[in-house]
Each structure stands twice: as C-alpha cells, then as structure tokens.
ZAZA-334903 format. One line per field, with one value per residue: residue in three letters; residue number from 0; chain; x, y negated, z negated of N, C-alpha, C in turn. Coordinates in pm, whole numbers, plus 50000, padded with zeros to 5 digits. Layout:
BEGIN
res: ALA_...
n: NUM_...
chain: A_...
n_px: X_...
n_py: Y_...
n_pz: Z_...
ca_px: X_...
ca_py: Y_...
ca_pz: Z_...
c_px: X_...
c_py: Y_...
c_pz: Z_...
***
This chain:
BEGIN
res: MET_LYS_VAL_GLN_SER_MET_TRP_GLU_ALA_PHE_GLY_SER_SER_THR_THR_THR_LEU_SER_ALA_ASN_CYS_ARG_ALA_PHE_ALA_ILE_ALA_ALA_ILE_ALA_LEU_VAL_TRP_ILE_PHE_HIS_THR_LYS_LYS_ASN_ASP_GLY_THR_PHE_GLU_LEU_PRO_LEU_GLN_LEU_ILE_GLU_ALA_VAL_ARG_PHE_VAL_VAL_ILE_SER_MET_VAL_CYS_ASP_PHE_ALA_GLN_TYR_THR_TYR_LYS_SER_LEU_ALA_TYR_LEU_HIS_LEU_ALA_HIS_LYS_ALA_GLU_LYS_ASN_ALA_GLU_LYS_ASP_HIS_PRO_ILE_SER_ASP_ASP_LEU_LYS_ASP_LYS_GLU_SER_ASP_SER_GLU_ASP_GLU_LEU_LYS_ILE_LYS_ARG_ALA_LYS_ARG_ASP_ALA_ILE_LEU_LYS_ALA_ARG_GLY_GLU_MET_ASP_ILE_LEU_VAL_ASP_SER_SER_TRP_ASN_ILE_ILE_THR_ASN_SER_LEU_PHE_TYR_LEU_LYS_ILE_ILE_ILE_LEU_GLY_CYS_ALA_TYR_TYR_LYS_ILE_LEU_SER_TYR_LEU_ASN_GLU_VAL_ILE_LEU_LYS_ALA_SER
n: 0_1_2_3_4_5_6_7_8_9_10_11_12_13_14_15_16_17_18_19_20_21_22_23_24_25_26_27_28_29_30_31_32_33_34_35_36_37_38_39_40_41_42_43_44_45_46_47_48_49_50_51_52_53_54_55_56_57_58_59_60_61_62_63_64_65_66_67_68_69_70_71_72_73_74_75_76_77_78_79_80_81_82_83_84_85_86_87_88_89_90_91_92_93_94_95_96_97_98_99_100_101_102_103_104_105_106_107_108_109_110_111_112_113_114_115_116_117_118_119_120_121_122_123_124_125_126_127_128_129_130_131_132_133_134_135_136_137_138_139_140_141_142_143_144_145_146_147_148_149_150_151_152_153_154_155_156_157_158_159_160_161_162_163_164_165
chain: A_A_A_A_A_A_A_A_A_A_A_A_A_A_A_A_A_A_A_A_A_A_A_A_A_A_A_A_A_A_A_A_A_A_A_A_A_A_A_A_A_A_A_A_A_A_A_A_A_A_A_A_A_A_A_A_A_A_A_A_A_A_A_A_A_A_A_A_A_A_A_A_A_A_A_A_A_A_A_A_A_A_A_A_A_A_A_A_A_A_A_A_A_A_A_A_A_A_A_A_A_A_A_A_A_A_A_A_A_A_A_A_A_A_A_A_A_A_A_A_A_A_A_A_A_A_A_A_A_A_A_A_A_A_A_A_A_A_A_A_A_A_A_A_A_A_A_A_A_A_A_A_A_A_A_A_A_A_A_A_A_A_A_A_A_A
n_px: 52459_52279_52015_51861_51911_51785_51516_51484_51517_51297_51089_51126_51082_50813_50686_50738_50610_50343_50298_50328_50112_49898_49936_49901_49636_49500_49575_49444_49176_49176_49238_49014_48822_48867_48721_48457_48121_47906_47571_47255_47094_47272_47405_47668_47817_47962_48131_48040_48253_48448_48331_48331_48607_48665_48534_48699_48932_48853_48798_49054_49182_49044_49130_49398_49375_49255_49457_49668_49533_49464_49724_49829_49662_49715_49989_49978_49834_50016_50238_50141_50095_50356_50472_50340_50437_50706_50701_50659_50892_51091_51054_50976_51091_50957_51144_51269_51104_51017_51056_50945_51131_51374_51702_51848_52057_51993_51748_51834_51988_51794_51621_51787_51830_51567_51524_51709_51590_51350_51454_51565_51333_51216_51398_51373_51368_51105_50921_50717_50440_50411_50159_50024_50076_49937_49687_49762_49955_49795_49603_49778_49881_49639_49535_49708_49662_49390_49403_49544_49345_49171_49322_49337_49070_49054_49250_49142_48909_49024_49152_48929_48817_49020_49031_48778_48804_48984
n_py: 51114_51024_51170_50982_50753_50828_50833_50564_50451_50568_50449_50179_50193_50282_50068_49866_49979_49979_49702_49640_49784_49636_49396_49486_49563_49320_49206_49378_49316_49053_49098_49244_49046_48881_48990_48940_48836_48559_48536_48405_48334_48252_48443_48689_48939_49259_49512_49856_50042_49875_49782_50018_50042_49826_49913_50131_49986_49837_50046_50150_49934_49932_50176_50109_49913_50069_50254_50103_50002_50235_50333_50128_50145_50409_50399_50212_50357_50571_50431_50328_50568_50668_50471_50518_50773_50707_50548_50740_50893_50708_50555_50251_50194_50124_49990_49826_49619_49274_49094_48860_48812_48858_48763_48525_48653_48923_48934_48886_49115_49318_49247_49277_49554_49640_49538_49694_49945_49900_49848_50096_50244_50133_50213_50480_50784_50921_51205_51241_51404_51529_51543_51312_51147_51239_51129_50864_50906_51042_50846_50659_50786_50839_50582_50501_50687_50637_50372_50415_50547_50334_50174_50351_50348_50081_50071_50258_50126_49902_50031_50127_49881_49778_49972_49942_49686_49717
n_pz: 50440_50154_49956_49815_49968_50202_50121_50058_50311_50436_50286_50354_50629_50644_50526_50712_50933_50843_50827_51098_51201_51096_51233_51498_51479_51443_51685_51860_51811_51902_52170_52254_52223_52436_52640_52588_52655_52692_52621_52751_52535_52348_52201_52170_52379_52406_52593_52547_52503_52402_52171_52027_52003_51835_51607_51538_51482_51257_51078_51056_50931_50691_50589_50550_50350_50150_50109_49988_49769_49627_49580_49418_49191_49112_49048_48843_48650_48613_48516_48273_48141_48130_47969_47725_47667_47643_47416_47224_47253_47205_46947_46763_46461_46130_45975_46153_46205_46181_45877_45634_45443_45563_45659_45892_46030_45986_46120_46384_46432_46404_46610_46831_46822_46862_47118_47259_47234_47370_47622_47681_47698_47929_48121_48149_48328_48507_48600_48872_48984_49308_49413_49358_49569_49785_49868_49928_50134_50320_50388_50498_50734_50859_50914_51114_51319_51369_51454_51686_51830_51869_52042_52254_52341_52422_52625_52801_52878_53004_53213_53359_53434_53595_53795_53909_54010_54212
ca_px: 52356_52224_51869_51807_51918_51681_51387_51480_51493_51157_51006_51140_51019_50668_50641_50741_50505_50215_50288_50304_49973_49809_49953_49837_49491_49455_49594_49338_49053_49192_49230_48873_48746_48886_48622_48319_48042_47804_47439_47177_47039_47381_47472_47779_47802_48085_48109_48031_48385_48522_48268_48387_48746_48663_48500_48821_49024_48802_48820_49198_49215_48987_49224_49517_49337_49234_49588_49741_49454_49485_49864_49842_49594_49786_50113_49938_49802_50139_50324_50085_50119_50500_50498_50293_50534_50830_50681_50676_51031_51177_50969_51037_51061_50912_51257_51313_51005_51055_50997_50969_51250_51495_51786_51863_52145_51917_51650_51906_52026_51672_51569_51879_51801_51436_51545_51778_51490_51258_51527_51574_51199_51197_51491_51351_51326_50987_50890_50579_50395_50392_50016_49978_50098_49858_49587_49834_50012_49685_49549_49882_49882_49505_49518_49786_49589_49266_49440_49575_49215_49120_49396_49296_48943_49084_49321_49046_48824_49105_49172_48804_48803_49120_48990_48661_48849_49067
ca_py: 51029_51080_51183_50853_50663_50870_50787_50418_50425_50604_50343_50059_50219_50286_49930_49797_50037_49927_49562_49642_49829_49523_49302_49548_49561_49184_49188_49454_49237_48939_49151_49276_48921_48825_49049_48914_48748_48485_48550_48280_48300_48208_48556_48744_49079_49330_49646_49959_50096_49779_49783_50136_50010_49739_50000_50201_49890_49807_50165_50155_49832_49980_50278_50037_49852_50178_50313_50020_49994_50361_50339_50034_50200_50530_50360_50149_50467_50643_50345_50327_50701_50674_50385_50588_50878_50642_50505_50860_50935_50600_50470_50141_50227_50012_49914_49731_49512_49151_49065_48721_48806_48882_48647_48504_48758_49049_48924_48901_49256_49395_49215_49339_49697_49658_49513_49812_50052_49864_49865_50241_50287_50088_50278_50624_50847_51006_51290_51223_51515_51481_51539_51172_51079_51300_51033_50752_50950_51073_50719_50598_50848_50824_50448_50496_50767_50566_50255_50471_50571_50203_50134_50441_50294_49955_50102_50325_50020_49825_50117_50122_49747_49765_50060_49879_49566_49749
ca_pz: 50383_50030_49952_49771_50084_50296_50068_50073_50454_50461_50227_50436_50759_50630_50499_50841_51016_50794_50871_51243_51223_51071_51346_51615_51457_51475_51829_51928_51802_51993_52306_52280_52231_52571_52730_52547_52742_52618_52683_52757_52404_52260_52137_52245_52415_52438_52647_52443_52473_52320_52038_51962_51970_51716_51492_51501_51420_51123_50994_51032_50831_50563_50541_50501_50222_50054_50079_49893_49647_49555_49535_49306_49073_49071_48980_48718_48559_48583_48434_48136_48085_48100_47852_47605_47639_47600_47277_47142_47261_47153_46861_46687_46322_46046_45923_46256_46217_46110_45746_45594_45357_45642_45692_46036_46081_45985_46229_46511_46444_46427_46744_46928_46822_46927_47262_47314_47243_47479_47747_47704_47743_48067_48212_48149_48452_48490_48714_48918_49068_49446_49448_49348_49697_49893_49917_49990_50261_50412_50438_50580_50867_50915_50972_51238_51418_51403_51535_51818_51896_51912_52163_52362_52392_52492_52750_52890_52932_53099_53330_53435_53492_53701_53906_53975_54080_54331
c_px: 52300_52072_51806_51805_51810_51544_51375_51453_51349_51064_51008_51067_50866_50611_50634_50630_50367_50194_50260_50163_49875_49815_49884_49685_49434_49467_49485_49208_49060_49180_49086_48793_48757_48774_48477_48250_47935_47673_47365_47123_47147_47454_47584_47757_47940_48048_48117_48168_48464_48461_48321_48532_48753_48626_48623_48920_48981_48825_48967_49238_49159_49078_49350_49489_49322_49366_49660_49665_49474_49626_49886_49782_49665_49913_50085_49911_49930_50233_50273_50111_50267_50535_50454_50390_50666_50820_50701_50824_51128_51093_51048_50995_51023_51028_51313_51212_51048_50981_51032_51097_51380_51571_51794_51948_52071_51813_51717_51942_51903_51619_51657_51852_51667_51449_51613_51680_51395_51325_51537_51440_51179_51286_51476_51312_51204_50967_50742_50546_50364_50245_49959_49989_50012_49759_49656_49888_49904_49628_49649_49878_49746_49487_49593_49712_49464_49296_49479_49448_49156_49190_49365_49166_48967_49150_49231_48955_48901_49129_49047_48787_48900_49081_48871_48703_48926_48994
c_py: 51099_51082_51050_50753_50698_50821_50636_50379_50457_50495_50217_50076_50220_50148_49851_49848_49988_49783_49555_49687_49714_49422_49357_49550_49424_49159_49261_49376_49117_48984_49183_49149_48856_48871_49027_48826_48681_48495_48415_48238_48261_48321_48607_48892_49135_49464_49749_50014_50003_49765_49903_50111_49924_49819_50075_50108_49861_49925_50178_50055_49869_50088_50214_49978_49960_50241_50233_50002_50119_50367_50248_50092_50326_50494_50286_50257_50540_50561_50341_50461_50715_50588_50452_50699_50820_50594_50622_50900_50834_50507_50356_50163_50102_49928_49815_49619_49393_49141_48922_48707_48826_48751_48635_48614_48891_49049_48944_49047_49341_49373_49277_49489_49725_49639_49633_49928_50025_49881_50014_50295_50254_50159_50430_50672_50933_51086_51272_51336_51460_51476_51397_51100_51134_51200_50917_50792_50981_50946_50648_50654_50835_50687_50435_50570_50693_50442_50299_50499_50440_50159_50226_50390_50167_49984_50174_50222_49939_49903_50115_49988_49730_49850_50001_49759_49599_49823
c_pz: 50259_50036_49914_49887_50187_50250_50080_50218_50491_50408_50310_50570_50749_50600_50630_50932_50973_50838_51021_51275_51201_51186_51472_51600_51491_51626_51907_51927_51897_52139_52345_52301_52369_52664_52686_52652_52657_52694_52678_52620_52303_52188_52227_52272_52449_52502_52533_52404_52382_52182_51959_51920_51843_51591_51444_51431_51276_51029_50960_50923_50693_50504_50484_50363_50114_50013_49971_49762_49563_49498_49415_49179_49022_48995_48850_48613_48517_48494_48291_48067_48045_47979_47723_47566_47588_47456_47182_47137_47199_47064_46797_46543_46242_45996_46027_46279_46132_45977_45711_45513_45434_45666_45844_46097_46089_46099_46365_46536_46477_46569_46853_46936_46890_47078_47328_47331_47359_47616_47781_47753_47891_48167_48216_48288_48422_48617_48747_49012_49208_49487_49437_49481_49810_49952_49989_50127_50363_50472_50530_50723_50936_50980_51104_51350_51464_51487_51676_51898_51947_52040_52280_52425_52474_52626_52849_52956_53037_53227_53418_53505_53609_53821_53982_54058_54208_54437
***
C-alpha cells in the first residue's frame, strides 16, 4: 500500500467516523428523551445523569462544529497564501494582457498562455506544516471521547434502572 493510499483511507475513515458521531449524538438525545417525565406544571424533568449525558452530547457536537469551522478557515487561509506565492512564481506578464489592438488570433494565443499559467498555479504542490492540523485533530478525537462519556452516563443510568427493576 502506498502512503497516499493510506492517507486517503484515513481521510475516508475519519469522514465516516464524524458522520457516525453525529448520528450517535442525535440518537443519544432521542434515547435520553425516552426517560423524560412531564410534571404537573407542564415542564419536563430528566434524571441528573441524563442531563449530564446531554451536556456531553452538546459539547461533542460543538467540538464537531468547531473542528470543521477551524479546518475550513485554515484551508482558506492556506489557499490564499499559496495563491499569492503562485502569483510570484508564475506571474502573468504585461505582454500577455489583452490590448484593443490585438487581433483575434493574438487574443486566443495570449488567453491560452494565461490559462496555462493559471493552470500551473492551481496544480502547484504546497507543503503545509503539520501544526495546522493540531487543532483539527484534537477536536476530532475530543468529540469522540466526549461522546463516549455521554454514552457512559446513559448506560450507567440504564444499568441503575435495570438493577432497581430486578
């Protein structure tokens, strides 16, 4: 297996895991809701352990949102930085700019050359310092751990309920 294939598999796996975490978070909230009770004044009540579980779920979802928000902004910044560097490395010279006096053939040639330069800019490989991923990776693993804590609270509550019933 090539390194590139390993990174692609990792990317695919983390995307799937993130989607599963979101589904499990929603499922946890639905599971907790099963145990709510309605009071005489019309308000709802949940056992403390389940309220704590919901807090963990919400924190996990906030981590998920923060992870993708940070990643989006980081890649936006890195892409703009790379484009600026590409403009320096592959400039479009003044002689390739359209002039009113250019014939149709000259315009086609200039535009083709400009397109080739723009394509070269877009295909440049850039090295990104791995420190850019520290926050993204931390939030990724944190949301999984926190969601695990939520399910621990839920399962502990269910265990107590089952033990009391038997």
